LUMPATI-186880 format. One line per 5 residues: number of its first residue (from 1); their letters; for each residue x, y, z of C-alpha. Coordinates in Angstrom, 3 decimals. Example, Ala and Ser with C-alpha at 12.3 -4.5 7.8 and 13.67 -1.06 7.14 Angstrom:
BEGIN
1 = AS = 12.300 -4.500 7.800  13.670 -1.060 7.140
***
This chain:
BEGIN
1 = XXXXX = 28.773 -39.723 7.485  32.190 -38.057 7.858  33.509 -39.990 4.827  30.495 -38.983 2.768  31.058 -35.336 3.627
6 = XXXXX = 34.766 -35.662 2.768  33.834 -37.100 -0.622  31.495 -34.188 -1.261  34.180 -31.705 -0.213  36.446 -33.097 -2.944
11 = XXXXX = 33.910 -32.156 -5.579  35.629 -28.734 -5.644  33.612 -25.553 -5.912  30.280 -25.588 -4.149  27.170 -25.801 -6.276
16 = XXXXX = 23.735 -24.276 -5.905  21.098 -24.991 -3.328  17.447 -25.411 -4.134  14.370 -24.421 -2.210  11.808 -26.901 -3.408
21 = XXXXX = 8.178 -26.196 -2.605  4.926 -28.019 -2.512  2.547 -27.802 -5.437  0.741 -24.458 -5.587  3.371 -22.301 -3.859
26 = XXXXX = 6.241 -20.388 -5.437  9.838 -20.670 -4.331  10.369 -17.952 -1.744  7.852 -15.842 -3.595  6.176 -12.996 -1.774
31 = XXXXX = 2.648 -13.636 -0.478  0.263 -13.891 -3.379  3.006 -14.316 -5.966  3.411 -17.501 -7.986  6.431 -19.205 -9.396
36 = XXXXX = 7.302 -20.328 -12.931  5.676 -22.452 -15.716  6.907 -24.447 -18.671  5.479 -24.747 -22.159  6.184 -21.777 -24.430
41 = XXXXX = 3.909 -20.303 -27.082  4.705 -17.504 -29.499  7.979 -15.961 -30.528  10.458 -14.202 -28.307  9.580 -10.578 -27.650
46 = XXXXX = 11.594 -7.592 -26.595  12.047 -7.123 -22.880  8.832 -5.879 -21.319  10.716 -3.258 -19.334  13.493 -1.258 -20.911
51 = XXXXX = 15.471 -1.210 -17.663  15.612 -4.991 -17.596  13.076 -6.130 -15.020  9.477 -5.141 -14.242  9.056 -3.669 -10.788
56 = XXXXX = 6.653 -6.400 -9.664  8.560 -9.353 -11.115  9.718 -12.145 -8.793  12.450 -14.589 -9.705  11.406 -18.260 -9.659
61 = XXXXX = 14.116 -20.342 -11.290  17.350 -19.916 -13.212  19.580 -21.974 -15.450  22.686 -21.237 -17.495  20.968 -19.286 -20.275
66 = XXXXX = 18.172 -17.399 -18.528  15.793 -17.119 -15.622  12.069 -17.437 -14.968  10.005 -14.623 -13.416  6.444 -14.285 -12.204
71 = XXXXX = 4.315 -11.146 -12.028  0.690 -10.064 -12.165  -1.086 -8.521 -15.128  -3.676 -5.751 -14.906  -6.472 -8.243 -14.206
76 = XXXXX = -4.541 -9.983 -11.438  -3.619 -13.007 -13.525  -0.208 -14.647 -13.374  2.348 -13.792 -16.049  5.274 -16.210 -16.284
81 = XXXXX = 8.217 -15.181 -18.471  11.617 -16.593 -19.379  14.279 -13.878 -19.682  17.492 -14.709 -21.503  20.907 -13.588 -20.294
86 = XXXXX = 22.266 -13.211 -23.822  20.081 -10.379 -25.083  17.399 -9.793 -22.452  14.639 -11.115 -24.699  11.474 -12.348 -23.003
91 = XXXXX = 9.630 -15.593 -23.801  6.112 -15.924 -22.393  5.455 -19.216 -20.619  1.780 -20.099 -20.986  1.544 -23.560 -19.452
96 = XXXXX = 0.687 -23.517 -15.769  0.323 -20.815 -13.180  2.782 -22.046 -10.546  6.532 -22.325 -11.024  9.299 -24.247 -9.289
101 = XXXXX = 13.022 -23.701 -8.787  14.511 -26.339 -11.082  18.175 -25.284 -10.849  18.420 -25.603 -14.636  17.234 -24.307 -18.026
106 = XXXXX = 14.279 -26.661 -17.740  11.224 -24.684 -16.675  8.893 -26.615 -14.378  5.359 -25.319 -13.797  2.067 -26.601 -12.516
111 = XXXXX = -1.614 -25.811 -12.910  -2.311 -25.680 -9.179  -3.652 -29.233 -9.292  -2.002 -32.491 -10.281  -0.627 -31.469 -13.699
116 = XXXXX = 3.033 -30.529 -14.074  4.718 -29.125 -17.216  8.408 -29.225 -18.224  10.134 -27.313 -21.034  13.780 -26.910 -22.048
121 = XXXXX = 14.271 -23.153 -22.570  17.681 -23.256 -24.232  17.892 -21.656 -27.654  16.813 -24.146 -30.346  15.625 -26.738 -27.827
126 = XXXXX = 12.207 -28.300 -28.366  12.012 -30.825 -25.535  8.925 -30.609 -23.342  6.795 -32.911 -21.247  3.760 -32.888 -19.010
131 = XXXXX = 2.548 -35.238 -16.308  -0.725 -35.816 -14.552  0.458 -37.030 -11.166  -2.930 -38.445 -10.275  -2.894 -40.558 -13.460
136 = XXXXX = 0.779 -41.514 -13.250  0.370 -42.650 -9.645  -2.967 -42.237 -7.882  -5.163 -39.415 -6.620  -3.521 -37.595 -3.762
141 = XXXXX = -0.043 -37.754 -5.277  1.743 -34.427 -4.753  4.918 -32.786 -5.970  7.431 -32.336 -3.111  10.530 -31.262 -5.011
146 = XXXXX = 12.195 -30.544 -8.347  15.753 -31.202 -9.500  16.292 -30.180 -13.126  13.908 -32.325 -15.195  13.374 -34.724 -12.308
151 = XXXXX = 10.207 -34.537 -10.231  9.907 -35.931 -6.719  6.408 -37.100 -5.894  4.862 -38.160 -2.583  2.345 -40.944 -3.299
156 = XXXXX = -0.265 -42.150 -0.759  -0.392 -45.875 0.060  -2.570 -46.989 2.978  -3.818 -44.894 5.859  -1.607 -41.857 6.207
161 = XXXXX = 1.525 -43.574 4.895  3.252 -42.462 1.688  6.036 -43.407 -0.707  8.562 -41.160 -2.417  8.969 -41.527 -6.196
166 = XXXXX = 11.242 -39.935 -8.772  9.553 -39.097 -12.088  11.107 -37.918 -15.369  10.931 -38.497 -19.118  13.904 -39.854 -21.064
171 = XXXXX = 13.816 -40.266 -24.868  10.026 -39.917 -24.858  9.573 -42.610 -22.217  8.350 -41.911 -18.698  10.623 -43.216 -15.972
176 = XXXXX = 9.340 -43.736 -12.448  11.576 -44.901 -9.608  10.485 -45.653 -6.090  12.918 -44.107 -3.580  11.587 -45.602 -0.340
181 = XXXXX = 11.722 -49.159 0.916  10.015 -48.946 4.326  6.273 -49.268 4.920  5.801 -46.642 7.623  6.948 -43.463 5.891
186 = XXXXX = 4.551 -40.533 6.281  5.820 -37.372 4.580  8.657 -36.018 2.436  10.094 -32.816 1.098  13.078 -32.189 -1.170
191 = XXXXX = 14.631 -29.019 0.259  17.886 -28.756 -1.691  19.552 -29.949 -4.874  23.089 -29.635 -6.254  24.296 -30.889 -9.593
196 = XXXXX = 23.380 -34.488 -8.773  22.640 -34.670 -5.050  19.226 -34.168 -3.475  18.599 -33.418 0.208  15.336 -34.962 1.423
201 = XXXXX = 13.505 -34.444 4.698  11.143 -37.192 5.809  9.049 -38.561 8.631  8.022 -42.053 9.629  6.182 -43.675 12.502
206 = XXXXX = 8.169 -45.700 15.036  7.090 -47.681 18.046  7.969 -45.986 21.320  6.975 -47.415 24.682  3.233 -48.014 24.738
211 = XXXXX = 2.583 -46.217 21.445  4.026 -44.648 18.348  5.844 -41.386 17.743  6.876 -39.428 14.656  10.512 -39.764 13.687
216 = XXXXX = 12.012 -36.843 11.724  14.961 -37.574 9.457  17.104 -36.315 6.580  18.811 -38.244 3.822  20.494 -37.777 0.454
221 = XXXXX = 20.096 -39.442 -2.872  21.516 -38.945 -6.345  19.292 -37.993 -9.231  18.574 -41.050 -11.356  20.381 -43.448 -9.025
226 = XXXXX = 17.270 -45.112 -7.673  18.965 -45.376 -4.289  16.361 -45.453 -1.477  16.356 -42.464 0.822  15.213 -44.392 3.872
231 = XXXXX = 18.155 -46.746 4.015  21.348 -46.694 6.066  22.097 -43.017 5.299  19.132 -41.691 7.257  20.010 -39.267 10.071
236 = XXXXX = 17.629 -38.152 12.801  16.828 -34.435 13.018  14.385 -32.125 14.806  10.778 -31.549 13.727  10.324 -30.027 10.270
241 = XXXXX = 7.262 -28.846 8.330  6.219 -28.581 4.705  7.252 -24.903 4.986  10.808 -25.942 5.869  13.580 -24.852 3.523
246 = XXXXX = 17.131 -26.039 3.090  20.471 -25.766 1.332  23.077 -28.230 0.118  26.640 -27.617 -1.046  29.816 -29.674 -1.256
251 = XXXXX = 30.610 -28.659 2.334  27.315 -28.159 4.128  23.728 -29.212 4.479  21.179 -26.903 6.115  17.496 -27.291 6.894
256 = XXXXX = 14.787 -25.654 8.995  13.522 -27.191 12.218  10.802 -26.015 14.584  11.627 -26.845 18.189  9.547 -25.594 21.109
261 = XXXXX = 8.010 -22.813 19.061  11.430 -21.607 17.867  12.525 -21.537 14.238  15.958 -23.140 14.053  18.411 -23.465 11.193
266 = XXXXX = 20.430 -26.662 11.571  23.676 -27.004 9.615  25.643 -30.229 9.100  29.197 -30.136 7.841  32.034 -31.501 9.944
271 = XXXXX = 29.726 -31.199 12.939  26.255 -29.842 13.638  25.554 -26.164 14.288  22.219 -24.679 15.302  21.120 -21.083 14.784
276 = XXXXX = 17.925 -20.170 16.633  15.835 -17.314 15.229  14.177 -14.729 17.469  10.462 -13.920 17.228  10.994 -11.311 14.501
281 = XXXXX = 12.481 -14.024 12.273  10.032 -16.810 13.062  9.023 -16.838 9.393  12.584 -16.886 8.085  13.652 -19.217 5.292
286 = XXXXX = 17.040 -20.504 4.254  17.900 -18.769 0.990  21.120 -20.660 0.414  24.757 -21.114 1.340  27.620 -19.185 -0.271
291 = XXXXX = 30.936 -20.724 0.734  30.947 -20.719 4.538  28.068 -18.224 4.800  24.438 -19.062 5.542  21.901 -16.749 3.870
296 = XXXXX = 18.416 -16.347 5.328  15.574 -13.928 6.047  11.837 -13.329 5.889  10.833 -12.698 2.252  8.907 -9.446 1.808
301 = XXXXX = 6.815 -7.818 -0.898  8.388 -6.822 -4.191  7.655 -3.148 -3.560  9.759 -3.221 -0.413  7.182 -1.205 1.530
306 = XXXXX = 8.364 -3.047 4.624  12.073 -3.819 4.154  12.909 -7.492 4.665  16.685 -7.854 4.775  18.596 -10.851 3.492
311 = XXXXX = 20.908 -11.756 6.355  24.245 -13.529 6.227  26.211 -15.205 8.984  29.334 -17.301 9.216  28.756 -21.007 9.676
316 = XXXXX = 32.134 -21.901 11.218  32.175 -18.836 13.493  28.949 -19.470 15.360  29.378 -16.439 17.643  29.903 -14.000 14.780
321 = XXXXX = 27.037 -11.542 14.454  24.796 -11.761 11.388  24.812 -8.852 8.948  22.641 -7.557 6.116  23.727 -8.696 2.691
326 = XXXXX = 20.714 -7.056 1.010  18.512 -4.339 2.459  15.467 -6.203 1.110  14.628 -9.459 -0.649  11.437 -11.124 -1.814
331 = XXXXX = 12.385 -14.244 -3.837  15.389 -16.371 -4.721  16.398 -18.954 -7.338  19.431 -21.219 -7.479  21.783 -21.488 -10.458
336 = XXXXX = 23.611 -24.592 -11.691  26.986 -22.959 -10.911  26.160 -22.664 -7.214  25.289 -18.968 -7.183  21.966 -17.489 -6.078
341 = XXXXX = 19.719 -15.143 -8.035  17.838 -12.878 -5.609  15.114 -10.317 -6.227  15.766 -7.506 -3.811  17.482 -4.220 -3.168
346 = XXXXX = 20.694 -2.790 -1.836  21.122 0.746 -0.600  22.052 1.669 -4.184  19.887 -0.364 -6.541  16.687 -2.378 -6.917
351 = XXXXX = 16.453 -5.453 -9.115  17.895 -8.919 -9.499  21.222 -9.729 -7.841  23.741 -12.548 -8.294  25.250 -13.750 -5.015
356 = XXXXX = 28.424 -15.800 -5.154  30.956 -17.124 -2.718  33.565 -14.440 -2.038  37.297 -14.812 -1.617  38.571 -16.774 1.368
361 = XXXXX = 37.571 -14.925 4.505  35.549 -12.345 2.564  31.832 -11.786 2.459  29.812 -13.139 -0.468  29.856 -10.923 -3.558
366 = XXXXX = 26.674 -9.188 -4.716  26.316 -8.185 -8.392  23.356 -6.486 -10.057  22.031 -8.635 -12.927  18.849 -6.785 -13.923
371 = XXXXX = 17.777 -3.328 -12.794  14.162 -2.247 -12.306  15.143 1.393 -12.625  13.712 2.200 -9.219  16.203 4.371 -7.351
376 = XXXXX = 16.581 2.820 -3.931  19.362 4.800 -2.382  18.415 8.124 -0.942  21.363 10.468 -0.499  21.744 14.013 0.656
381 = XXXXX = 23.560 15.571 -2.269  23.666 19.188 -1.095  23.107 21.136 2.127  22.558 24.880 2.264  22.538 26.009 5.890
386 = XXXXX = 24.181 29.247 7.024  27.025 28.848 9.485  26.269 32.124 11.286  22.730 33.280 12.058  21.908 36.810 13.227
391 = XXXXX = 18.434 36.862 14.765  18.539 40.515 15.804  16.458 41.846 12.943  12.698 41.592 13.615  10.963 38.989 11.504
396 = XXXXX = 14.177 37.186 10.597  13.659 33.786 8.982  16.653 31.504 8.544  16.487 29.636 5.201  17.725 26.057 5.181
401 = XXXXX = 17.661 23.712 2.219  18.714 20.163 1.436  18.764 18.390 -1.924  18.245 14.618 -2.058  19.001 12.092 -4.746
406 = XXXXX = 15.277 11.465 -5.173  12.083 13.236 -4.132  10.012 10.327 -2.805  11.372 10.510 0.698  10.425 11.888 4.077
411 = XXXXX = 12.846 14.240 5.778  13.072 14.775 9.525  15.079 17.689 10.890  16.497 18.109 14.387  18.019 21.403 15.549
416 = XXXXX = 19.831 21.220 18.900  21.115 24.038 21.099  24.454 22.628 22.208  24.637 24.268 25.639  21.188 23.247 26.886
421 = XXXXX = 20.376 20.258 24.671  17.027 21.816 23.760  15.772 20.444 20.446  13.502 21.509 17.639  12.154 18.652 15.497
426 = XXXXX = 10.303 19.058 12.244  9.050 16.783 9.507  9.757 18.793 6.377  7.051 19.294 3.761  7.342 17.725 0.340
431 = XXXXX = 10.010 19.119 -2.002  9.622 22.728 -3.086  10.844 21.581 -6.501  12.591 18.488 -7.786  14.303 16.942 -4.754
436 = XXXXX = 14.891 20.110 -2.720  13.490 20.129 0.801  13.327 23.533 2.490  12.761 24.849 5.999  12.571 28.468 7.106
441 = XXXXX = 13.376 28.687 10.798  11.596 31.532 12.573  14.220 31.693 15.320  11.937 30.167 17.934  13.092 27.300 20.154
446 = XXXXX = 10.967 25.680 22.861  8.353 28.399 22.565  10.693 31.390 22.940  13.343 33.265 20.998  16.293 30.946 20.415
451 = XXXXX = 19.255 31.466 22.766  22.668 32.490 21.523  25.438 29.998 20.977  26.311 26.909 18.994  23.698 24.714 17.342
456 = XXXXX = 23.832 21.452 15.475  21.453 20.284 12.779  20.782 16.814 11.458  18.385 15.548 8.847  17.316 11.965 8.288
461 = XXXXX = 15.952 11.188 4.836  13.905 7.984 4.672  12.700 6.421 1.392  8.935 6.854 1.217  8.547 3.494 -0.521
466 = XXXXX = 10.550 1.714 2.190  13.217 0.504 -0.238  16.796 1.310 0.633  18.467 2.674 3.685  17.928 6.082 5.207
471 = XXXXX = 20.500 8.814 4.740  21.669 11.434 7.196  23.497 14.728 6.980  24.570 17.038 9.767  26.302 20.286 10.452
476 = XXXXX = 26.372 23.276 12.746  25.794 26.997 12.990  25.913 29.744 15.588  23.177 32.149 16.677  23.982 35.651 17.840
481 = XXXXX = 21.815 38.414 19.319  22.790 41.765 20.707  23.013 41.734 24.509  19.880 42.951 26.274  20.243 44.163 29.882
486 = XXXXX = 16.863 42.684 30.713  17.632 39.236 29.230  18.177 36.344 31.637  18.313 33.341 29.278  20.768 34.702 26.672
491 = XXXXX = 18.356 34.883 23.762  18.498 38.655 23.289  14.825 39.239 24.021  13.402 40.944 27.061  12.495 38.987 30.178
496 = XXXXX = 10.284 40.540 32.861  10.323 39.302 36.457  7.188 39.446 38.607  6.530 38.357 42.185  3.074 37.276 43.267
501 = XXXXX = 1.461 37.548 46.707  2.684 34.079 47.758  6.320 34.998 47.098  6.761 33.057 43.840  9.004 34.796 41.301
506 = XXXXX = 8.036 34.335 37.641  9.894 35.116 34.442  8.004 36.083 31.273  10.009 35.917 28.049  8.764 38.328 25.388
511 = XXXXX = 8.972 38.206 21.626  10.718 41.410 20.642  9.304 41.327 17.134  5.895 43.045 17.522  3.085 41.502 15.517
516 = XXXXX = 0.335 43.872 14.392  1.830 46.632 16.610  1.428 44.388 19.663  4.156 42.946 21.852  3.439 39.275 22.576
521 = XXXXX = 4.670 36.957 25.291  6.621 33.818 24.497  6.419 31.699 27.636  6.308 31.966 31.425  8.728 30.125 33.689
526 = XXXXX = 8.671 29.736 37.477  11.990 30.997 38.870  11.498 30.014 42.510  9.706 30.565 45.820  10.475 32.464 49.014
531 = XXXXX = 10.948 35.880 47.393  8.482 37.473 49.867  11.458 38.030 52.209  12.474 40.969 50.025  10.854 44.401 50.025
536 = XXXXX = 12.773 45.562 46.951  13.695 43.509 43.854  15.461 45.261 40.990  16.831 44.001 37.676  20.096 45.853 37.168
541 = XXXXX = 21.497 44.653 33.852  24.946 43.093 33.689  26.850 43.989 36.827  29.442 41.199 36.768  30.815 41.268 33.222
546 = XXXXX = 28.700 38.597 31.521  26.147 39.041 28.698  23.351 38.069 31.084  21.428 40.484 33.294  21.623 40.313 37.089
551 = XXXXX = 19.365 41.468 39.915  19.610 42.806 43.455  17.142 42.300 46.314  16.862 43.996 49.724  15.510 42.171 52.734
556 = XXXXX = 13.611 43.651 55.709  16.804 44.105 57.774  18.384 46.255 55.071  20.821 43.661 53.618  21.317 43.961 49.870
561 = XXXXX = 21.808 40.673 48.015  23.169 40.097 44.508  21.831 37.350 42.199  23.965 36.791 39.117  22.190 35.614 35.971
566 = XXXXX = 23.380 32.193 34.792  22.272 32.680 31.195  19.680 29.893 31.306  16.869 31.902 32.919  17.895 31.104 36.483
571 = XXXXX = 20.267 32.734 38.953  23.248 31.746 41.051  23.051 31.529 44.832  22.725 34.983 46.354  25.774 36.918 47.569
576 = XXXXX = 25.665 39.548 50.277  26.521 42.974 48.866  26.152 45.175 51.964  24.038 46.307 54.891  22.195 49.470 55.846
581 = XXXXX = 20.172 49.698 52.669  16.963 50.167 54.665  17.570 53.943 54.522  16.475 53.936 50.858  12.845 54.067 49.802
586 = XXXXX = 13.564 53.927 46.045  16.198 51.745 44.320  16.582 51.391 40.558  19.273 50.159 38.203  20.004 49.401 34.587
591 = XXXXX = 21.170 52.752 33.139  24.816 53.512 32.441  25.036 56.978 33.971  28.815 57.351 33.939  29.577 56.308 30.375
596 = XXXXX = 31.866 53.407 31.281  29.675 50.746 29.633  28.365 49.302 32.888  24.856 49.799 34.334  24.758 51.751 37.569
601 = XXXXX = 22.439 51.803 40.565  20.723 54.875 42.034  18.744 55.147 45.269  16.825 57.875 47.122  16.834 58.057 50.886
606 = XXXXX = 13.903 59.138 53.028  15.122 62.735 53.040  14.977 62.924 49.234  18.731 62.678 48.480  19.583 60.810 45.252
611 = XXXXX = 22.701 58.654 45.494  24.725 57.031 42.694  26.335 53.607 43.094  28.696 53.192 40.155  29.083 49.565 38.950
616 = XXXXX = 32.588 48.135 39.210  32.163 44.942 37.159  33.067 42.808 40.186  30.718 40.111 41.427  32.088 40.324 44.980
621 = XXXXX = 32.146 44.128 45.273  29.796 45.290 42.524  29.444 48.963 43.573  31.831 51.802 44.279  31.366 54.180 47.190
626 = XXXXX = 28.168 56.144 46.786  28.118 59.642 45.329  25.480 62.259 46.113  23.708 63.495 42.966  21.053 65.840 44.327
631 = XXXXX = 18.180 66.507 46.663  14.416 66.933 46.455  13.696 63.543 44.994  11.130 62.777 47.709  8.482 64.321 45.424
636 = XXXXX = 8.556 61.259 43.217  6.363 58.232 43.736  8.439 56.023 41.380  11.947 56.302 39.901  12.915 53.994 37.040
641 = XXXXX = 16.215 53.592 35.184  15.338 53.102 31.525  18.637 53.247 29.656  19.336 55.736 26.877  15.864 56.422 25.491
646 = XXXXX = 16.473 59.971 24.228  19.628 59.528 22.147  21.954 61.247 24.606  25.397 60.407 25.914  24.292 58.176 28.832
651 = XXXXX = 21.428 56.340 30.408  18.305 58.126 31.555  15.767 58.054 34.404  12.013 58.606 34.448  10.082 59.566 37.574
656 = XXXXX = 6.386 59.976 38.431  5.269 62.533 40.972  2.288 62.339 43.316  -0.064 63.858 40.719  0.858 61.243 38.088
661 = XXXXX = 3.105 63.418 35.908  6.015 61.538 34.296  9.338 63.371 34.098  12.420 62.462 32.004  15.946 62.978 33.370
666 = XXXXX = 18.554 62.563 30.636  21.951 61.346 31.722  24.782 63.762 30.934  27.521 61.110 30.898  29.219 62.323 34.088
671 = XXXXX = 26.903 60.571 36.533  24.269 63.291 36.688  21.357 64.599 34.645  20.163 67.474 32.561  17.120 69.480 33.586
676 = XXXXX = 13.987 67.411 33.781  11.471 67.309 30.891  7.758 66.749 31.392  6.644 63.664 29.429  2.932 63.479 30.274
681 = XXXXX = 0.297 62.953 32.928  -1.921 60.090 34.097  0.949 57.793 34.955  -0.398 57.201 38.448  -2.626 54.572 36.790
686 = XXXXX = 0.401 52.269 36.886  1.684 50.604 40.028  4.941 49.471 38.431  7.249 50.942 35.775  10.066 48.731 34.462
691 = XXXXX = 12.951 49.754 32.265  12.786 46.598 30.189  15.605 46.920 27.679  14.932 46.723 23.959  11.473 45.123 23.832
696 = XXXXX = 10.636 46.025 20.236  13.896 45.135 18.515  14.707 48.610 17.176  17.917 49.099 19.148  16.451 51.453 21.774
701 = XXXXX = 15.414 50.553 25.349  11.713 50.626 26.173  9.458 50.996 29.195  6.804 48.592 30.508  3.956 50.027 32.589
706 = XXXXX = 1.860 47.681 34.742  -1.402 48.514 36.502  -4.844 47.278 37.447  -6.321 48.560 34.198  -3.770 46.954 31.908
711 = XXXXX = -0.135 46.597 30.905  1.472 48.530 28.063  4.804 48.764 26.320  6.051 52.327 25.840  8.337 52.176 22.851
716 = XXXXX = 11.271 54.549 22.889  11.270 57.081 20.037  14.721 58.590 20.569  13.180 62.024 21.198  13.724 63.943 24.438
721 = XXXXX = 10.459 65.861 24.123  8.189 62.935 23.100  10.162 59.878 24.186  7.444 57.196 24.059  4.840 55.661 21.773
726 = XXXXX = 2.379 53.281 23.437  1.840 49.707 22.225  -0.469 46.997 23.513  0.859 43.704 24.815  -0.394 40.313 25.927
731 = XXXXX = 1.908 40.508 28.959  -0.068 40.180 32.215  -3.400 40.388 30.381  -6.099 40.071 33.063  -3.434 39.963 35.802
736 = XXXXX = -3.236 43.657 36.701  -3.512 42.990 40.432  -1.798 39.593 40.717  1.774 40.851 41.109  3.129 43.234 43.747
741 = XXX = 6.614 43.678 42.310  7.989 43.821 38.764  11.650 43.956 37.832
***
């Protein structure tokens, strides 16, 4: 065998392989498709598709001057056509409904029964022939391979034994040559053909022990030589089936075996090599061999709805990983010069491709021969996404737009907040026009206002028809919001803390863009347990020099603890600020009373003295030595720091007396206040007042009032005489008695 292979190697350039099929099935055609016919009627017509190839056309066979295709007409009938390379003209082939890969300009077709037609399609040629295999041999004779104008026929003898015959017509005379000499042959299939050589798979029955077994073999013969295939050149192989395919070049032979439920491609050429297919490729066929590269895959539908790649892998380098040569393929034919003609698609085009052996060490070359005009590649040709996003303005929508190379695609978008990894995913609606896909981001991420910081975006555009590879594009942008002293997750919107009777602390994130004059909640998050150890909890704004608000809490022994906001809605471990704070019955923070840009803390002792604790900006010593501001503050039931609500020079305070009257104390910028102003009465309906920062997104801090009969947002007006306008809210709806502390 080594000498035979050496002789073949000296033939020079490798020649084409052939995938012969049994009568009634096309060569690597997609399910339901049929292969090519023979006899021609009528004159040549212009190409049926101006772009060169109908979308549903499958390639069946090819010679030097043209190629045969098969498609369906409107009624579901088979249309077989010969397409010339010279001018693209199309010749209808009316004889037969099934075509075969003949590796030549001779078209071979069948009627689905025992009749086979042959026709030379070269310009000016008139040679044609037809055979009734049942009449030429006997009923049950079947076509098992084609090589040019030569037919290979399996003929029944006795029992389940068969003979292999070669059938052709020369000078008007039919020539039949028997190619088997043994009496116990059972089945045959011609799986590959070069210029003169034919690769045959066969089976015969042999005696083994107490009975008989099936022997699987391969052999070669030359067209027209009459040499028997079951002689001394027979080599044993693994089990094959009538669905087996193969390839044959000057250097290699390949065929399909089925061993233990596994589809295996066996290759012979200076030593055997086996390539086992996994379950996803159990239906794979051998498309051919280009140089030292084996081509294979599972043929798919012409429309490519489910991409079926044509894979390639090195034969000598058995450990080299396979790769995709085509994104999709559905049929293949083999040319006399050794190249392959494949119906399929790359990432750039859809049509008919010529595959040839590449340069030494290079991958096979792929060249488009006929284009269907279907755009397969989807590309992102333009991206319009702002690099800086300001979400401070109420109702802001961030426009984003991407233009693709074609509209029939689906587009998936992923926005990711870099710091937390939180993602927003969207399947974009169909194009707003042409191939432009748009998305207007409302600034919401994971159910709440999006946090500040860096973001990345990525889109994946996938062809809707399944043909061609997906395309991606990516980029980034930053989100910025003005700092809010009552914001704990760095998204610029107000957060309100509430402790329930069991000691659980909750954080409610609000949307600061009122809808229909109502402030709505975004989401509620559990901060932690054990907060019942504190008798005062107060959100203070940023004490330690970060954009995130902080809070202080006093325990029963009078120790004041500082919790720094981390910026993700949670807090750092507590730090002890000082002792002796049990002397204060009111503590509030969040207003800059001294004009230094930092929120300060004020407290009233049991004798009614108001004390100022100026913020230092230090996390370890956050407050300066206290300063006495005034006396008589014991008349107030609640004192709340609200920030600058009246348009003055510093932060303000509001206080409710025992009769429910609310009083406004405007900061004068020196750490004290102007004379109080009566705001209104009836405020004893609320058990908690919280200076909540800018809730409504107008740049002024607001007040939240919580009580058994409801919760309201009091929007700051900027007026010292009428500082608030009431708005409804969904915050704590139906929960007016659930919480004992708000901050």
